[in-house]
VEXMILUM-725622 format. One record per atom (N, C-alpha, C, O): residue in three letters; x, y, z. Coordinates in steps of 0.2 Angstrom, whole numbers, plus 2048, in hexadecimal, padded with zeros to 3 digits. Example, Ala and Ser with C-alpha at 12.3 -4.5 7.8 and 13.67 -1.06 7.14 Angstrom:
2
ALA8427E4827ALA83E7EA827ALA8427F0827ALA8477EF82ASER8407F5823SER8447FB824SER840800827SER843806828
This chain:
225
UNKB9F7B0C58UNKBA17B1C5FUNKBA27AAC63UNKB9E7A6C63UNKBA87A9C66UNKBA97A3C69UNKBA67A3C70UNKBA57A8C73UNKBA479DC72UNKBA179CC79UNKBA579FC7EUNKBAB79EC7EUNKBA27A2C83UNKBA67A4C89UNKBA479FC8EUNKB9F79EC90UNKBAA79CC91UNKBA9797C96UNKBA779AC9DUNKBA87A0C9EUNKBA4796CA1UNKBA3798CA8UNKBA9799CABUNKBAE796CAAUNKBA979ECB0UNKBAF79FCB4UNKBB1799CB8UNKBAD796CBAUNKBB8798CB7UNKBBA791CBAUNKBB9791CC2UNKBB978CCC5UNKBB8797CC5UNKBB7797CCCUNKBB0796CCEUNKBAE796CD4UNKBAB796CC9UNKBA4796CCAUNKBA278FCCCUNKBA478ACC9UNKB9D78ECD1UNKB9B788CD3UNKB94787CCFUNKB91782CD1UNKB9278BCCBUNKB8B78BCC7UNKB8C787CC1UNKB9078ACBCUNKB89782CBFUNKB8977ECB9UNKB84781CB4UNKB85782CAEUNKB7E784CB7UNKB79787CB3UNKB7678DCB6UNKB7578DCBCUNKB75792CB2UNKB72798CB5UNKB6C799CB0UNKB6D79ACAAUNKB6679ACB3UNKB6079BCAFUNKB5E7A2CB0UNKB5C7A5CB5UNKB5D7A6CAAUNKB5C7ADCAAUNKB567AFCA6UNKB537ABCA2UNKB537B4CA8UNKB4D7B7CA5UNKB4F7BECA2UNKB527C2CA6UNKB4E7C0C9CUNKB507C6C99UNKB4A7CBC99UNKB457C9C97UNKB4B7D1C9BUNKB457D5C9CUNKB477DCC99UNKB4D7DEC9AUNKB437DFC95UNKB457E6C92UNKB3F7E8C8DUNKB3D7E4C8AUNKB3E7EEC8DUNKB387F0C89UNKB3B7F3C82UNKB377F5C7EUNKB417F2C81UNKB447F3C7AUNKB467EDC77UNKB4B7EAC79UNKB437EAC72UNKB447E4C6FUNKB4C7E3C6CUNKB4F7DEC6EUNKB4E7E8C69UNKB557E8C67UNKB5A7E7C6CUNKB5F7E3C6CUNKB597EAC72UNKB5E7EAC78UNKB5D7E3C7BUNKB637E0C7CUNKB577E0C7BUNKB577D9C7EUNKB5A7D4C79UNKB5D7D0C7BUNKB597D5C73UNKB5C7D1C6EUNKB647D1C6EUNKB677CCC6EUNKB677D7C6FUNKB6E7D8C70UNKB717D4C76UNKB767D1C76UNKB6D7D5C7CUNKB6F7D1C82UNKB6F7CAC81UNKB737C6C83UNKB697C8C7DUNKB687C1C7CUNKB6E7BEC78UNKB707B8C79UNKB707C1C73UNKB757BFC6EUNKB7C7BFC72UNKB807BAC71UNKB7D7C3C77UNKB837C3C7BUNKB837BDC80UNKB887BAC81UNKB7D7BBC82UNKB7D7B5C87UNKB7C7AEC84UNKB7D7A9C87UNKB797AEC7EUNKB787A8C7AUNKB7E7A4C7AUNKB7D79DC79UNKB847A7C79UNKB8A7A3C77UNKB8E7A1C7EUNKB9379EC7DUNKB8B7A3C84UNKB8E7A2C8AUNKB8C79BC8DUNKB8679AC8EUNKB91797C8EUNKB90790C91UNKB8D791C98UNKB90794C9CUNKB8878DC99UNKB8578DCA0UNKB80792CA2UNKB7D792CA7UNKB7F796C9DUNKB7979BC9EUNKB7379AC99UNKB74799C93UNKB6E799C9CUNKB68797C98UNKB6279CC99UNKB6079EC9FUNKB6079FC94UNKB5B7A4C94UNKB547A0C93UNKB5279DC8FUNKB507A1C99UNKB4A79EC99UNKB447A2C95UNKB3F79EC93UNKB457A8C95UNKB407ACC91UNKB417B3C91UNKB467B6C94UNKB3D7B7C8DUNKB3E7BEC8DUNKB377C2C8EUNKB327BFC8DUNKB387C8C91UNKB327CCC93UNKB337D3C90UNKB387D6C92UNKB2E7D5C8DUNKB2E7DCC8BUNKB2B7E2C8FUNKB2C7E7C8EUNKB297DFC95UNKB267E4C9AUNKB267E1CA1UNKB287DBCA1UNKB257E5CA6UNKB257E3CACUNKB207DECAEUNKB217D9CB1UNKB1A7DFCABUNKB157DACACUNKB167D3CA9UNKB157CECADUNKB197D3CA3UNKB1B7CDCA0UNKB217C9CA5UNKB217C3CA6UNKB257CECA7UNKB2B7CBCABUNKB287C8CB1UNKB2B7C2CB3UNKB247CBCB5UNKB217C8CBBUNKB1E7C1CB9UNKB1E7BCCBDUNKB1A7C0CB4UNKB177BACB2UNKB1C7B5CB1UNKB1B7AFCB3UNKB217B6CADUNKB267B2CABUNKB2A7B0CB1UNKB2C7AACB2UNKB2C7B4CB6UNKB307B3CBCUNKB2C7AECC0UNKB2F7A9CC3UNKB257AFCC1UNKB217ABCC5UNKB217A4CC2UNKB2179FCC6UNKB217A3CBBUNKB2179DCB8UNKB27799CB8UNKB27793CB9UNKB2D79DCB7UNKB33799CB6UNKB3879ACBCUNKB3D796CBDUNKB3779FCC1UNKB3C7A0CC7UNKB437A0CC5UNKB4779BCC7UNKB457A4CC0UNKB4C7A4CBEUNKB517A6CC3UNKB4F7A8CC9UNKB587A4CC2UNKB5D7A6CC7UNKB5E7ADCC7UNKB5F7B1CCCUNKB5D7B0CC1UNKB5E7B7CC0UNKB5A7BBCBBUNKB587B7CB6UNKB587C1CBCUNKB557C5CB7UNKB597CBCB4UNKB5C7CFCB8UNKB5A7CBCAEUNKB5E7D0CABUNKB5A7D5CA8UNKB567D4CA3UNKB5A7DBCABUNKB557E0CA9UNKB597E6CA5UNKB5C7EACA8UNKB587E6C9FUNKB5B7EBC9AUNKB567F0C99UNKB527EFC95UNKB577F6C9BUNKB527FCC9BUNKB56802C9AUNKB5C803C9BUNKB52808C98UNKB5580EC97UNKB57811C9EUNKB5D813C9FUNKB53811CA3UNKB55813CAAUNKB5180FCAFUNKB4B80DCADUNKB5380FCB5UNKB5080BCBAUNKB4B810CBEUNKB4E813CC3UNKB45810CBCUNKB40815CBFUNKB3C811CC4UNKB3D80BCC5UNKB37814CC7UNKB33811CCCUNKB2F80BCC9UNKB2D806CCCUNKB2D80BCC2UNKB29806CBFUNKB2D7FFCBFUNKB2B7FACC1UNKB34800CBDUNKB387FACBDUNKB3A7F8CC4UNKB3B7F2CC6UNKB3A7FDCC9UNKB3B7FBCD0UNKB367F7CD2UNKB377F2CD6UNKB307F8CD1UNKB2A7F4CD3UNKB2A7EDCD0UNKB287E9CD3UNKB2C7EDCC9UNKB2D7E7CC6UNKB327E2CCAUNKB317DCCCBUNKB387E5CCCUNKB3D7E1CCFUNKB3A7DFCD6UNKB3B7D9CD8UNKB367E3CD9UNKB337E1CE0UNKB2E7DBCDFUNKB2E7D7CE3UNKB2A7DCCDAUNKB257D6CD8UNKB297D0CD7UNKB277CACD9UNKB2E7D0CD3UNKB327CACD1UNKB357C7CD7UNKB357C1CD8UNKB387CBCDCUNKB3B7C8CE2UNKB357C5CE6UNKB377C1CEAUNKB2F7C8CE6UNKB2A7C5CEAUNKB287BFCE8UNKB277BACECUNKB277BECE1UNKB247B7CDFUNKB2A7B2CDEUNKB297ACCDDUNKB307B5CDDUNKB367B0CDCUNKB3C7B3CE0UNKB407B6CDDUNKB3C7B1CE6UNKB417B4CEBUNKB487B2CE8UNKB4D7B5CEAUNKB497ACCE5UNKB507AACE3UNKB537AECDDUNKB597AECDBUNKB4E7B2CD9UNKB507B6CD4UNKB547BCCD5UNKB527C0CD9UNKB5A7BDCD3UNKB5E7C3CD4UNKB5E7C7CCEUNKB5F7C5CC8UNKB5D7CECCFUNKB5C7D2CC9UNKB637D6CC7UNKB667D8CCCUNKB647D6CC1UNKB6A7DACBEUNKB677DFCB9UNKB647DDCB4UNKB687E5CBBUNKB657EBCB7UNKB6B7EECB2UNKB707EFCB4UNKB697EECABUNKB6D7F1CA7UNKB6A7F8CA4UNKB657F7CA1UNKB6D7FDCA6UNKB69804CA4UNKB6D807C9EUNKB73807C9EUNKB6980BC9AUNKB6C80FC95UNKB6E816C97UNKB73819C95UNKB6A818C9CUNKB6C81EC9FUNKB6A81ECA7UNKB6581BCA9UNKB6D823CABUNKB6B823CB2UNKB6882ACB3UNKB6B82FCB1UNKB6382ACB7UNKB5F830CB8UNKB62834CBEUNKB5F839CC1UNKB67831CC1UNKB6A834CC7UNKB68830CCEUNKB6C830CD3UNKB6282DCCDUNKB60829CD3UNKB5F821CD2UNKB5D81ECD6UNKB6181FCCCUNKB60818CCAUNKB64813CCEUNKB6180ECD0UNKB6A815CD0UNKB6E811CD4UNKB6B810CDBUNKB6B80ACDDUNKB69816CDEUNKB67816CE4UNKB60812CE5UNKB5E80ECE9UNKB5C813CE0UNKB55810CDFUNKB56808CDFUNKB53804CE2UNKB5B806CDBUNKB5D7FFCDAUNKB5F7FCCE0UNKB5D7F6CE2UNKB637FFCE4UNKB667FDCEAUNKB607FCCEFUNKB607F7CF3UNKB5C801CEFUNKB56800CF4UNKB517FBCF2UNKB4E7F8CF7UNKB517F8CECUNKB4C7F3CEAUNKB507ECCE9UNKB4D7E8CE7UNKB567ECCECUNKB597E5CECUNKB5C7E3CE6UNKB5D7DDCE5UNKB5E7E7CE1UNKB617E5CDBUNKB687E3CDCUNKB6B7E6CE0UNKB6A7DDCD9UNKB717DACDAUNKB767DDCD5UNKB7C7DDCD7UNKB747E0CD0UNKB797E3CCBUNKB767E9CC7UNKB707E9CC6UNKB7A7EECC6UNKB787F4CC3UNKB7E7F6CBFUNKB837F9CC1UNKB7D7F5CB8UNKB827F6CB3UNKB807FACADUNKB7A7FACACUNKB847FECA9UNKB82801CA3UNKB817FCC9EUNKB847F6C9EUNKB7D7FDC99UNKB7C7F8C93UNKB827F7C8FUNKB827F3C8BUNKB867FCC8EUNKB8C7FBC8AUNKB927F7C8CUNKB977F8C8AUNKB907F3C91UNKB967EEC93UNKB977E9C8EUNKB937E8C8AUNKB9D7E6C8FUNKB9F7E1C8AUNKB9C7DAC8CUNKB997D9C92UNKB9C7D5C88UNKB9A7CEC89UNKB9D7CCC8FUNKB9A7C9C94UNKBA47CCC90UNKBA87CAC95UNKBA67CDC9CUNKBA57CACA1UNKBA47D4C9CUNKBA27D7CA2UNKB9B7D5CA4UNKB9A7D4CAAUNKB977D4C9FUNKB907D2CA1UNKB907CBCA4UNKB8D7C9CA9UNKB947C6CA1UNKB957BFCA4UNKB987BFCABUNKB957BBCAFUNKB9D7C3CABUNKBA07C3CB2UNKB9B7C6CB7UNKB9B7C3CBDUNKB977CBCB6UNKB927CECBAUNKB8D7C8CBCUNKB8B7C8CC2UNKB8B7C5CB7UNKB867BFCB9UNKB897BACBDUNKB867B8CC2UNKB8F7B8CBCUNKB927B3CC1UNKB937B6CC8UNKB927B2CCDUNKB957BCCC8UNKB967BFCCFUNKB907BFCD3UNKB907BECD9UNKB8A7C2CCFUNKB847C2CD3UNKB827BBCD5UNKB7F7BACDAUNKB837B6CD0UNKB817AFCD2UNKB847ADCD8UNKB817A9CDCUNKB8A7AFCDAUNKB8E7ADCE0UNKB8C7B2CE6UNKB8F7B1CEBUNKB877B6CE5UNKB857BACEAUNKB897C1CEBUNKB887C4CF0UNKB8C7C3CE6UNKB8F7CACE6UNKB8B7CFCE2UNKB877CECDEUNKB8B7D5CE5UNKB887DBCE2UNKB8C7DECDDUNKB927E0CDFUNKB8A7E0CD7UNKB8E7E3CD2UNKB8C7E9CD0UNKB867EACCDUNKB907EFCD0UNKB8E7F5CCEUNKB937F9CCAUNKB997F8CCCUNKB917FCCC5UNKB96800CC0UNKB92805CBDUNKB8D804CB9UNKB9380BCBFUNKB90811CBDUNKB94817CBEUNKB98817CC3UNKB9381DCBBUNKB96823CBCUNKB92827CC1UNKB8C828CC0UNKB9582ACC6UNKB9182ECCBUNKB94835CCBUNKB9A836CCBUNKB8F83ACCBUNKB91841CCCUNKB94842CD3UNKB9283ECD8UNKB98847CD4UNKB9A848CDBUNKB95848CE1UNKB96845CE6UNKB8F84CCDFUNKB8A84CCE4UNKB87845CE6UNKB85844CEBUNKB87841CE0UNKB8483ACE1UNKB89836CE5UNKB87832CEAUNKB8F837CE4UNKB94833CE8UNKB94835CEFUNKB95831CF4UNKB9383CCF0UNKB9283ECF7UNKB8C83BCFAUNKB8C839D00UNKB8783ACF7UNKB81836CF9UNKB8382FCFBUNKB8082DD01UNKB8782CCF7UNKB89825CF9UNKB8D825D00UNKB8C821D04UNKB9182AD00UNKB9582BD06UNKB9182CD0CUNKB92829D12UNKB8C830D0BUNKB87831D11UNKB8382BD13UNKB8282AD19UNKB82826D0EUNKB7E820D0FUNKB8381BD13UNKB81817D16UNKB8A81CD12UNKB8E817D15UNKB8F819D1CUNKB9381ED1EUNKB8D815D20UNKB8D816D28UNKB92811D2BUNKB9080ED30UNKB98810D28UNKB9C80BD2BUNKB9E80DD32UNKB9F813D33UNKBA0808D36UNKBA2809D3CUNKB9C80AD41UNKB9D80CD47UNKB96809D3FUNKB9080AD43UNKB8C803D43UNKB86803D43UNKB907FED44UNKB8C7F7D45UNKB877F7D4AUNKB827F3D49UNKB887FBD4FUNKB837FBD55UNKB7C7FDD53UNKB777FCD56UNKB7C801D4DUNKB76803D4AUNKB727FED47UNKB6C7FFD45UNKB757F8D45UNKB727F2D42UNKB707EDD47UNKB757EAD4AUNKB6A7ECD49UNKB697E8D4FUNKB697E1D4EUNKB647DDD4FUNKB6F7DED4CUNKB707D7D4BUNKB747D4D50UNKB787D7D53UNKB727CDD52UNKB767CAD56UNKB7D7C8D53UNKB7D7C8D4DUNKB817C5D57UNKB887C3D55UNKB877BDD50UNKB8A7BDD4AUNKB827B9D51UNKB817B3D4CUNKB7E7B6D46UNKB807B4D40UNKB797BBD46UNKB767BED40UNKB7C7C2D3CUNKB7B7C2D36UNKB807C5D3FUNKB867C8D3CUNKB8A7C3D38UNKB8C7C4D32UNKB8B7BDD3BUNKB8F7B8D37UNKB8B7B5D31UNKB8E7B4D2CUNKB847B4D32UNKB807B2D2DUNKB807B7D27UNKB807B5D21UNKB7F7BDD28UNKB7E7C2D23UNKB857C3D1FUNKB857C4D19UNKB8B7C2D23UNKB917C2D1FUNKB927BCD1BUNKB947BDD15UNKB907B6D1DUNKB907B0D19UNKB8B7B1D13UNKB8D7AFD0DUNKB857B4D14UNKB807B6D0EUNKB847BAD09UNKB837B9D03UNKB877BFD0BUNKB8B7C4D06UNKB907C0D02UNKB927C2CFDUNKB937BBD05UNKB987B7D01UNKB957B2CFDUNKB997AECF9UNKB8E7B1CFDUNKB8B7ADCF8UNKB8A7A6CFAUNKB887A2CF6UNKB8A7A5D01UNKB8979ED03UNKB8279DD04UNKB7E7A1D05UNKB80796D03UNKB79794D03UNKB77793D0BUNKB7C793D0FUNKB71792D0CUNKB6F791D13UNKB7378BD16UNKB7578BD1CUNKB73786D12UNKB7677FD14UNKB7E780D15UNKB8077ED1AUNKB81784D11UNKB88786D12UNKB8978AD18UNKB8E789D1CUNKB8578FD19UNKB85793D1FUNKB8478FD26UNKB8878FD2BUNKB8078AD25UNKB7E786D2BUNKB85781D2DUNKB87781D32UNKB8877FD27UNKB8E77AD28UNKB9377FD2BUNKB9777CD30UNKB94785D29UNKB9A789D2BUNKB9978BD32UNKB9E78CD35UNKB9378DD34UNKB92790D3BUNKB9078AD40UNKB8F78CD46UNKB8F784D3DUNKB8D77FD42UNKB8677FD44UNKB8477ED4AUNKB81781D40UNKB7A782D41UNKB7677DD3DUNKB7977BD38UNKB7077DD3EUNKB6B779D3AUNKB6977ED35UNKB69784D36UNKB6777BD2FUNKB6477FD2AUNKB5E783D2CUNKB5D789D2AUNKB59780D30UNKB53784D32UNKB5578AD36UNKB5278FD36UNKB5B789D3AUNKB5D78ED3FUNKB60794D3AUNKB5F79AD3CUNKB63792D35UNKB66797D31UNKB6079BD2DUNKB617A1D2DUNKB5B798D2BUNKB5579BD28UNKB527A0D2DUNKB507A5D2BUNKB5279ED33UNKB4F7A2D39UNKB537A8D39UNKB507AED3AUNKB5A7A8D39UNKB5E7AED3AUNKB5D7B2D34UNKB5D7B8D34UNKB5C7AFD2EUNKB5B7B3D28UNKB557B7D28UNKB557BDD26UNKB507B4D2AUNKB497B8D2BUNKB4A7BDD30UNKB477C3D2FUNKB4E7BCD35UNKB4F7C1D3AUNKB537C7D38UNKB527CDD39UNKB587C6D33UNKB5C7CBD30UNKB587CFD2CUNKB587D5D2CUNKB547CCD28UNKB4F7D0D23UNKB4B7D4D27UNKB497DAD25UNKB487D2D2DUNKB437D6D31UNKB477DCD34UNKB457E1D34UNKB4D7DAD37UNKB517E0D3AUNKB547E5D36UNKB547EBD37UNKB557E3D2FUNKB587E8D2BUNKB527EBD26UNKB547EFD22UNKB4C7E8D28UNKB467EBD24UNKB477EAD1CUNKB467EED18UNKB4A7E4D1BUNKB4B7E2D14UNKB467DDD11UNKB447D9D14UNKB457DED0AUNKB407DAD07UNKB447D3D05UNKB407CED04UNKB4A7D3D04UNKB4E7CDD02UNKB557CED04UNKB577D2D07UNKB597C8D03UNKB5F7C8D05UNKB647CDD02UNKB687D0D06UNKB637CFCFCUNKB677D4CF9UNKB677DACFCUNKB6C7DECFDUNKB617DCCFEUNKB5F7E3D01UNKB637E3D08UNKB657E8D0BUNKB627DDD0CUNKB657DCD12UNKB6D7DDD12UNKB707E0D16UNKB707DAD0DUNKB777DAD0CUNKB797E2D0BUNKB7E7E4D0DUNKB757E5D07UNKB767ECD05UNKB767F0D0CUNKB7A7F5D0DUNKB717EFD10UNKB717F2D17UNKB777F1D1BUNKB7A7F5D1EUNKB797EAD1BUNKB7F7E9D1EUNKB867ECD1CUNKB8A7EED20UNKB867EDD15UNKB8C7F1D12UNKB8C7F8D15UNKB917FBD17UNKB867FBD15UNKB85802D17UNKB87803D1EUNKB89808D20UNKB867FED22UNKB877FED2AUNKB8E7FCD2BUNKB907FBD31UNKB927FAD26UNKB997F7D27UNKB9A7F0D2AUNKB9F7EED2CUNKB947EDD2AUNKB947E6D2CUNKB987E1D27UNKB9C7DDD29UNKB987E3D21UNKB9B7E0D1BUNKBA07E5D18UNKB9D7EAD16UNKBA67E3D16UNKBAA7E7D13UNKBAD7E4D0DUNKBB17E8D09
């Protein structure tokens, strides 16, 4: 298998990953897919949520790849703990099957990617790069009633229900585009500490545990399209 180069549009020279999953063969398969990819470095593997939390605290990776059968409350708790001890770590979940609520549960817990395990190497690498740039990546089949539920969650056109100031709206839009605090500060003519203050206010007002969850809230309210 020939090496897969980093996307030419990516500004990331190195991405440090943690592989998580309770099925050894699945973890091995994901590892084999990523070992040949230039710029992606696997820091370690964890076979359980408890191991994952310990490794995340020790290494603070850019991303956690979680390959599991389904995203249940146990794994949701694992993601929450990882985000608490390593806020910079973004989670990408690869599921073998969906129980009907996995996608919604993942969104509620600030997961950045939700994909089936049978994706190709190219699709996985592309998802990793998009998430590294601040994009949320989702690919799954939804039953009609589930799609209707998504439609119900979509409250576009109700920006007034999200109590953000004009400056906070500008900051969260920049966050969704993957800009760092320093880049946001430069773009909006603010200091970095001021941007951080706005981010904390956004998290509080959207009742979000992390930036990914806040961005998801903004999407649902039509602030980001």
